[in-house]
N, C-alpha and C positions, 0 to 999 in steps of 0.2 A: 322402894326396893334398895337393897344394898348396892354399893358401887365397888367394882373391882378394877383397879388400875393395873395395866400391864405395860411393861417397858422393854423395848427391843434396843439393839445396839446402833441401828442405822434407820433413817426414815424409810428407805426402800424395803428393808426387812420388815418393819412394822406394817407397811401396807400389805405385803404378801401374807404375813401371819394373820392379820385382821380379815383378809379376804377368805382365807382357809377356815378360820375358826368361826366366822359368821356365816359360812356357806354363801358368801358373796352378797350378804344383805346388810353390810355396815354402811353408815353414813360418815362423811369425813368433814372436818373443819380445820382451819389453820389454828395452831397453838398460839398462846399469848406472846411467844417470842418471835413469831413469824417464820421460823425455820422448820419446826417439827409439827407435822400434822397430827391430829387426834382422830381416831376411827372409833365409832361408837355403835353398839348394838345390844340387844337384850338376849340373854341366854341362861343356861343352867350352870351353876357353879356349886359344887359340894352339896348337891341335891336341893338347891333352891334357886329361884329366879333372881337374876341380878342384872344390873346395867354394867356392861363392859366398856372400858375406855382403853384403847391400845395406842400408845405413842412410843417415842424413842428418844435416845440421846444421840450424840454424834461422836462415838468413841468415848475416851475418858472424860468424865465430867470435871474432875479436879486434877491438878498437877502439883507436885511437890517442889517447893522453892525455898530459898532462904528469906528471912524477913528483910524488909526493904533496905536497911542500911548496909547489909552484907552483900548487896548486889553492886556496890561501888568498888570497881577494881582498883582505883587509885588510893582509896582510904582504908582498905581492909587487907590485913596480912592474910594470905591464903591459908596459913596454918590454922587460923581461927575457924575455918570452915569445917573442921573435923568435930567441933564441939558447939558451934553456934546454933541458935534456935532456927527451926524450919517451920513452915506453915503450908497448908493446902490452899492453893489458889484456883480460881476458875481456869480451866484449860482453854476455853474460848469465850472470853468476856463478852464479845459482841453477840454471841448466841443466847446468853443469859439462861443457860440450861438449869442451874440450881433454882432460880426464881420460877422458871416455868414448871419444874417438877413439884416445887412446894405448892404452887397454886393449883395444879391439876390434882395433886394428891391430898389436898387439905381435908377433903371430906370422904376419902375412900375408906372402905371397911376391910379391904384386903389388897395385897400387892403381889403380883406375879411377875417374876423377872425372866426375860427372854434374852439375856445377854449371851454372847458367844461362850460355848462351853469349854473354856480353857482357864488357866490361872488369871490371865488378864481380865477375862470376862467376869470371873468371880470377884475380882477386885472392884470392877465397875459396879457390880451388884451392890456392894456395901456403900459405894459413893451415892448410888441412887437411893438406897434406904435412908441414908443420913439426910439427903435433900428433902425427901418426902416427909420424914419425921419433923424436920424444922418448920414445915408449913402447917403442921397440925396443932391443935390445941393441946397444951401440956397434959391435960386430964384425959385426952383421947388419943394417945400415941398408939401406933400399931403394936400389938403384942407379937412376939416372935412366931407364935402359932398362926398368925395371919399373914406371914411373909413366906412366899413360895418361890421355888426355883424350877424352871422348866429345863429339862436336859434333852437335847436333840442334836442330830448330826446332819440333817438334810432338810431342805425347805420343800417337803412333799406333804401332801394331805395326810398320808398314813403316819409319817413320823411326827408331824405337828400335833395331830389329834391324840396320838399315843402319849406324847409328852404331856399334853393337857390332862390326860386321865391318870398320869403317874407323876404328879408333881413331887419334888423333893424339897430339901432345905438348902439355902446357900451355905457354902463351905468357908467359914471364916479363916481357917488355917491357911488355905490356898491364897486367900486375899492378903493375909499378913505376909506371906512369902514374897508377894509382889511389892508390898510396902517396903519390906526389908531391902529388896533389890533396888528399888527406886532410891531409897535413902543412901545406900552404899554407893551407887553409881553417881549420885549427885555430889556427895561429899568428896569422894576420892577423885572423880573426874574433874570437878571444878577446881579443887585445890591444885592438882598437878597442872591442869591446863592453864590456869591463870598465871601460875609462877613461870612456867617455861615460855608461855607466849610473851609476857612482859620482858623476861630476861633476854630472849633471843631477838625479838623484834626491835628491842631497844639497841641492839648492837649490829644487826646485819640487814642489808638493804635489798637483797635479791632472793629472799625466801619464797616469794610469790604465793603466799598463803595468808589468809586473814586470821587464822586461828591455829595454833600448834597444840592440838588436843591430845589428851591422854584418856584412855578408857579401859577399865578393868577387863573388858572383853575385846574391845577394838584393838588394843595394843598387842596382845598375844596373837590375834589374827594377822596383824601386820608382821609380827615376828616370824610366822610360818613362811611368808613370802620372802622376807629378807634372808632367812636361813637357806632357802633354795637358791637365792641369788648368790649367797656366799659360796655354796657348793659349786655353782657354775664357775664363779671367778677363780676359785682355788683348784679347780679340776686340772690335772695334768694328763693329757692323752698318752696312752701307751700303744705302741704298734703291735699288731699280731698278724698271723698269716693263716689263711684258710685254703685248704686243698680242694679245688673245684674240679669235678669230673663230669664230662659230657659224653653221653652214649647215644647210639641210634636206637629208637624204639621200633617195634615190629612194623609200624606204619611208615618207617623211614624218616621220622621227625626227630630232632634233637631233644634230649631229655637231660636236664641237669640233676645230679645226685648230691645228696648231703653227706658230708664226711662224718663218720661216727665219732671221731675224736674232736669234732667241732672246730677247734682252732689251736694254734701253737704260738706261744709267745717267744719262742726261740727260732730264729730264721734258719739257722744251720740244721736244726733237727727237722724243721718243716721241709727243707730241701732233701734231706735223706728220705723222708716219706715220699716226696714227689718222684725222686729217682727210682725208688722201688716200684712205683706205679707205672712209670714210663717204660719199664722193662717188659710190660705186657701190652698186647694189642687188643685183648678182649677182657670183658667182665663177665662173670658167671652169676646167674640167679641162684642164690643159696636157699632162701626161704620166701614164701608168700603167705602172709597171715592176714586173715580177714576177721574183724570183730564188729558185732553190732553194737552201736553206741547211741546214747540219747543226749539231746541238748534240752535241758530242763526248761519248762515254761517258767516265767517269772512268778515270784511271790507277789502278794497284793501290794499296792502302791502306798507309800507314806510320803510325808512332806520332804524329807531329805532327798529321797530318790527322785521326786518330781523336780526339785531344784537342780539336781545334778544333770538330769536329762535335758531340762530346759536350757541349761548353759552349754553343755557339750554337744547336744544333738540338734537343738532348735535355734541356738544363737541368741537366746533371751536371758538377760541377767537374772540371777536369783530374786533380787528385789522386785523387778518388774514382773517376773513370773508369778510371785505370790500376790502381787496387786491384782493381776488378771484372775488368778484362782479365787481370790476373795470375791471379785465381781461375779464370776461364774456361779459361786456358791449363793450369793444373795439373790441372783436371778433364778435360782433353782435348778441349774444345769448339772451341778456336781454336789457331792456331799462336802462336809466341813473339811477344808484343805489343810488344817494344821493338826496333824496326828503323827504319833510315833509308831502306831500299830500297823503290822503287816499281816494280820490274821483276822479273817471274818468270824464273827460269833456264829454259833451253831444255828441260831434262829434267823439269820439273815436270809432274806428271800432272793437268792442269786438268780433263780430261774425267771422270776418276774422282771428283775432288773435287766437281764439279758434279752428277754423277749421284746422290751421296748426298742431295741436297736435293730430288729430284723427288717424294718422297712427302710433302713438307711441305704442310700445309693452308693455309699463309700465302702461299707463293710457288711451290708445286709446279707449278701450271699454266704459269707463266711459264718455269720451268726446262724443262718438257717442250717448249714451243715452241722454245726455244733449241736443245735437243738435236735436235729434228726438222729444224730449218733448218741445223744445223751451227754449232758455236761459233766465235766470232771470237777470234783471238789477241789478248790484252790489248796495249794500246799500250805502246811502249817508254818506260820511265821512267828513274829514276836507280838505278844499281846501286852501293850503298855497300860491297858485299862483306861484309856482316854476316849478315843473315837474310833469307829470303824475305818478301814483304809479308804483312800480317796476313790470315789466311785461315781460314774455318770448316773444322774437321777432322771434325766429326760433327754429326748433326742434333740439334736440341733443340726443345722445344715451350714454349709459354707456361706450361704447368703444371709443367715441370721446372726452371724458373729463376724467381727472384724478380723484382720489378718492374724495378729498374734493370739487373740482369744481363740480363734479356730485352731491354731497350732496346739495350744495347751489342751483344749477340749478333745481334739483329735487324738493326742497322745494318751490322755487319761482313759478315753474310751477304748482305744486299741489295747492298752495295757490290761484293762479289766477283762476284755474279751479273751485275751491271751491267757489269763490265769485260769480260764475255764476250758481251754482247748487242750488237745493232747500234746505230749512232749514231741519234739522233733526227733525222728529216728533215721539213722543213716549207717551205712556200712563203711567202716574205716579199714583200708587195705594198706599194709606195710610190706614193701618188697625190699629185700636185702640183696646187695650185689657184692661179690668178693673179687678183689684184684690183688693177687698175691696175699700179703698179710693184712691188707687194708680192707675195711668194710664200709660200704656206702649204702644209703637207704633213700627211698622216696615213698611218700605217703599220699594216698588219694581217698576221696570220699564219694560214696554213691548214695544218693537220697532214697530212703525207703518210704518215709511219711513226713511231709513238711510240718505237720502239726501246727503249733502256734506261730511258726515263722511265716505262714501264709497271711497272718494279720499284722505281725511285727516284721514287715518285709525286709527291713535293714539288717535283721539278724539271720536271714536265710543263708544257706550254704552257697558258695560261689559256683557258678555254672561250669568253670573250667577245672574242677577238682577231680574229675574222673581220670583213671589211669588206663593206659593201653594194656592189652592182655599179654602177660608173660607166663612162662611155664618154668617150673623148678628145673635147674640144670641147663637152662637155655644160655647160649653164648651170644653176647651182643658186642658189637664193635665199639671201641673207644674212639671217640672223635677228637677229644682234647683233654689234656690234664695240665693244670697250671696252678700256680700259687697266686693268691690275691692278697695284697697287703692292705690291711685295714687299721683303723685306730679306734680305741675305745672312745665313746662319746659321752659328754657331760649330760646330766639330766636337763630337761627343759624347764622353763619357768612354770610355776604352778598354774594350772587352769582353775577357774572358779569351781568346777566339779571336784577337782582334787582337794582344793582348800576346804570345801564343805565336808568332805570325808574326814579330813584331819581335825576339823572343829568338832565334828560328831564324836570322833574317836577319843579326843582329849577332854570332852565335856565343856567346850567353850560355847556359851550361848545356848539357846533353846531352838526348837524348830521354828518358832516365831521370830526370834531375834537374829539368827544366823545371817539371813539376807541383809538385815539392817547393818550389821557390823561390816560386812563386805562392802556394802554401798558406802558406808562412812569413810573407809580408808581410801576409796576412790574420790569422794567429794573433797577430802582433806588434802588431796594432791600427794598422798603417800605412795600410791601405786597408780599406774595407768593400765587400762585394758587394751592389750595388743591383739593382733590377729589370732583367731582361734580361742578368744576369750582367755588369753594368758595374762597373768597379773605380774607386771614388771615394776619393781620398786623404783621410786624416784630417788634423787640424791637426798632429799629431806627425809624420806621414809627410812633409807639406809642409815643415815647419820643418827637419827633418833634411836633406832633399835640398837645400833652399836654403842651408843651412849648409855642406854639403859644397861646393856650387858657389862659395860665398864664399871658402872656405879653399883647397880643391884640387879643381877640377872633375873631375880624373881619377879621384877616389874614387867618383864616381857615373856617369861616362860608360862606355858599353859597350866602348870601345876597349881599355881596360886588360885587362879579363878576356878579351876576344876574343884578344888577343895571348898571354895565358897559356895559353888553351885550345889554341892552335896549337902551343905548345911541348910541352904535355902529349901532344898527338897525335903529335908527333915522337918522344917517348919511347916511345909505344906501337908505333911503326913501327921502332924501333931506330935512329933517325936523330939522336937527341939524347941527351946524357949526363944521367942521372937527377940526380946530385949537382950538376952545373953549373947545370942549370935551377933546381933547388931553391935553391941558394945565391944565384944572381942575382936571382930573384924575391923571396925573403925580404929581401934587402938593399934592393931598391927600395921595398918596402912599409915597411920599418923606417924609412927616411929620411922617407917620407911620414907615418908615424905621429908621428915627432918634430916635424915641421912642423905637423901637425894639433894636437898638444898645445900647442905654443907659441902657436898662433893660435886657440885654442878660444873666446876672447872674441867673435870674429866670429859664431860660431854662437850663443853665449850671448845676444847682443843680440836675436836672433830669438826665442829662447825667452822672454825677458823680456816681449815683446809678446804672446805667445800663451798663456802659462801664469802661474799665481799662485805667488809665493814661499811656501816652507813656513810662514813666520811668519804669512802671511795666509790659510792654508788650514786646513781642518778645524774642529773644535769642541772646547771645553774638555772634558777627560775626567778624568784622574787626576793626583795631585800628583807632582812631581819630588822625589826623595829628597835632592837637593843643595840646591835653592833653595826648596823647599816651595811653588812656584807651580804653577798648573795647566798641564799639558802639553796640546797639541792632538792630537786623534785624527784622523788622515788616513785616510779609508776607501778612497780610490782605490788601485788596484794600484801598488806593493805597499802594503798598509796599514802605517802607522807611527805612532809617537808622536814629537812634536817639542816640545822645550822652547825657546821663543824666548829666554828669559833666559839660559840656559846655552849656547844655540846647539848643542844636541845632538839627534841623531835616533836613535831606537831602533826596530829592526826588530821586527815582531810575527809570531806564527804566522799563516799565510795561510789563506784559504778557509774561514773560520769566523766565528762571532760573538764579539766581544770585549766583556766587561763588567767592572765593578769588583767585586771579591770582598769583600764585607762591610767595606770600608774598612780591612782588615787590612794590616799592613806587613811587609816582609821584614826579619828581624832583622839582616841583614848590611849593608843599604844604605839602609834607611828608605823605599824606594819602595813605593807601594801595590800590593798584589797584584791581579792580574787573572785572569779566567777565560776560557778559549777553548773553544768547543764547536761541533760541527757539527749540533746538534739534540738533541732529547730522547733519541733512540735511538742517537745517534752517539757518537763519541769526544769526550772533554773532559778538561781538566786545568787546574790553577791554575799561574800562573807570575809571576815578578818580571821586569818589562821590562829592568831593569839586568842581572840575572843571565842572562837569556835571551841578551843580547848580549855579556856579559863573564862567562863561567863562573867561579865562585869556586873550584872544585875541579878537580884534574887529570883526574879520571875523567869529567868532564862536557864535552860538546862544544857549541860555539856553535850556537844555533838548533835544538837537539834537545830537544823537549819542554820541561818546566818543573820545578815542584817535585817531580813524581813521579820525577825523575832526580837530584834534588839530594841529596847525601850529607852534608848538615849533621847533626852528631851529635844535636842537641837540638831543632831547629826542628819545631814541631807540624804543619807542612805538607809536610815532606820525606819522602823515601823511607824513612828509618829509622823514622819514626813511623807511616807508613801502608802500608808494604810488607807483603804477606801471604805470597806464595810465588812461586817461579819460574813463568814463563808455561807454560801447558799445551802450547803449540805451537812458539814460536820458541826459539832456543837461548840468547839473551842477555837476554830481557826479564823483567821482574818485574811481577806483578799488584799494583797499588797502589790503595788506596781513594781514590775521587774524591769528597771531601766537598762540592765545589761543585755536584754534581749533585742534592743533596737537594731534594725528598723522593724523587726517582727515583734512589736510591742505586746505585752501580755500582763494580765493580773494572775497571780498564783496564790493559792491558799498556803499559809505557812504551817499547816498541820496535815491536810490531806492532799490528794492529787488532783483537785479541781483546778483547771486552767481556763482562763477566758482570754482568747486572742482578740485584739482589737486594733484599729487604726494602723493597719499594715502600711509600711513605707512612709509613715508620718515623720516629719522632721524632728518634732519634739513633743513629748507627752509629760505632763506634770500633774501632781495632785494639788488641787486648789484648797485654800483655807475655808471656803464657803461650804455649807452643808445643804444638801437637797432636802425637800420635805419628807422624802422616804427614809432619811437618816444616813444616806451614803454621802461621802465627800464628793464634791464636784471634781471634774477632770478637765484640764485645759489641754487642747491639742492644736498643734501647728503643722501645716503642710507647706511645702515649697509650691510656688505658683503653678508650675506645670504638673504637679502630682496630686492636687487637691481632690478629695472625694467628698467634700462638704457641700451643702446646698449652695447654689449660685456661685460655685467655684471660690467660696470664701477660703482664706488661708489659715484662719484660726477661729477657734470657737471654744467656749467653756460650757459644760453641761453635765448631766448625770448619765453615767454609763447605762443605767437601768430605765430612766424615765424620759430622757431627751429623744424625741422621735427621729431627729437627724442622725443620732448615733446608732440606732437599732440595726441598720443594714451593715454597720461596720464592726459589729460585735459577734464573736463566734465562740461558743462554749465547747471546750475540747473533750470533756468526759461526760458521758450521759448522766442525767439526773438519776438518783437512786430510785429503787422501786416504789418507795413511799412518796407521794406527792410532796413537794417542798412546802406547799401551802399548809399541809396538815401538821407541820412541825411547829414547836414553840418558837417564839421570836428570839429566845436566847438571852442570856444575861451578859451585858458588856462590862460588868464590874471588873475593875482591875486591868482592863485592856488598854488603858491610856487613850486619851483623846476621844473615847467613846465612839466606837464604830458599830452602830446598831444595824440590824438587818432591815432590809426594805419591808414595808407593811405586808401583811399576808396576801392581800389582793394583788399587789404588785409582784410578789413572789410567785403566785400562781400563774400570772401572765408570763413571767420569765421562764418558769418551768416549761410551759407549753411552747414558748418561743425557742428555747435552747434545745429541747428534744427534737 
């Protein structure tokens, strides 16, 4: 029989699809990469019996990047990034997805793609196609007619089986529009980011950020926040006066009336009005007007509205809200959550979808009322032609979902039910009172039919909106008439919900990328999220935007990106040429980049006002090996050492504690050695700050670990003196003694996070020159007389950490062994590792794995 390979976007989705399409009769096995399962069954495809195999990827298979040499920040001029060669690389090399797809698809006769039905999903379709084709014999490549695309919006049996019966073709134009966006964002973002990061981090010490990034969408998003900040800072309050009148209502209670003139900005004139009113003791009811009004039920829910409500009403960030919505979708609770559409298609089964919710203990009664009265067709909204609005597809309870997931599901379901309910009807009554020449009013509401507000309870009318009974011509006593002095108020900082609206209005990002851009400006320390999910720009965010505005306002205005998005949409529609759009846009930003570089002093002037120079930052720490003066340790992100005399800055390992290591010096450059650690139980190593930035040997990489990777032949702190054996887990690492951790001695891998704690509180531990039969270097340990843990209270002993029985109780592995048994791995090649640090034999490794676990 023929084989049909089907590929979904996530492993959980593949399992759900296979269960539906096989009617629960599929068998499952682990894929060759160990991460993605393969579900198999026999069924009908295009009128013949076939063997189906359903598997998945894990998001994008490939990612766009520059070729290797252009990823070196120190050796590449950022201007070259606008024209240098790029390549597609594996997005997750450890998962080996391309290899896995090539092997699984090598003998397939047809390919069915079940990726998410948006532009990103379409792009992944062609990544999968390419991987599958690469695994096939050149003479038996899949014909385009054998490649199919399933289009679906919900993980329900009805939707999935309908999609299987109505397969289409993948849309290459939409995939190309994503390729274009990826390349533009890579070239533009990296060029600007590298230049301004190196320029400003090389001058200022208190930026407290590891990356000063620029993004074609991210920066205009920040621009909206700073624009609001500037409006607040430049706002000048103006005084105004309101005439407030209080009367006695028929029930004898005080009732405040609203002045029809609203307010006066001239106090003298306001006083004239006040004096005129004070001449009277009574107010007369001149008119009573009652009008029936409706509060319209909402239109169907799209992504942008979901993000707005999640932020403003549920206190959940847009980014987190979309992560939750994606999870609810793959679990089958809701339809596809990325949609611009707010109008249901005519053939959508609203009744059946609503009936699923009638048993809910939270809103079941309201659903039953709607069903008994007959559902109302949802109001017509916008049809973007992508997916139906976000809709609940099966029932859930508070117990079946966690807190935030329940909040999102609860809102989506209530919103859907509300679209099928009646509008809220109420009677609005306006009563006018006259006092001399002045008119005052009060307005009240009387509920006629709560309609949809009985399900969206937070939109219900207030309980205290009813007015007491008045009659036309009635005279009421004036209790008080006074002027209230007020001041005009500045706007508040943008909330996430308001920012989403601005981004949608100006075409910044897509429904999928909007939450990512907002999250990025928070992660970059450009804004902080204050109470009420308000976005308050930091000094860095403000200075960056003001700097762009001084040099080239288009770099931060939304107009530029909006125009690019329009071109990308034309590519997706097949109305614009991919290469022409790419070439034209890259050239525009290339010219802007050159102008930005030439005029960077304009931005630098703003930085000088807000931040401290490196020479004035930090505190004295360790000596420079060149001038022997103390260097300054700058602890803000990224942490660095700066020598003011030499005007040199040295990067340090990040996210750990830095301290001087016994005032010892590197034999190569005379810099004082330092120790980096993440805590007593965490990883640690010694390093030379100069060697860390300028590797002395070819086999060392810049910024990768320290002395535990240095192949100096005689240095007592290096790999040759302290290496014990190859790592038990990773393929390239070596377990190295970390003497800086004493008295909590440990071996640490110089590549992965494996740590072996041993000989705690020993006086001295060294690596011996002798080698055990298992291939590991012997270790010599010394204890003080009263602290010995060795047999017979011996104070010193030399043996193998892995083989010597007396050492076994004194050794503790800190991280669990990987899921694959260590014994099943190859012994590894020690070529080029210096001094030859082989792994212990397989049988010994199996024993170690069992012991350490």
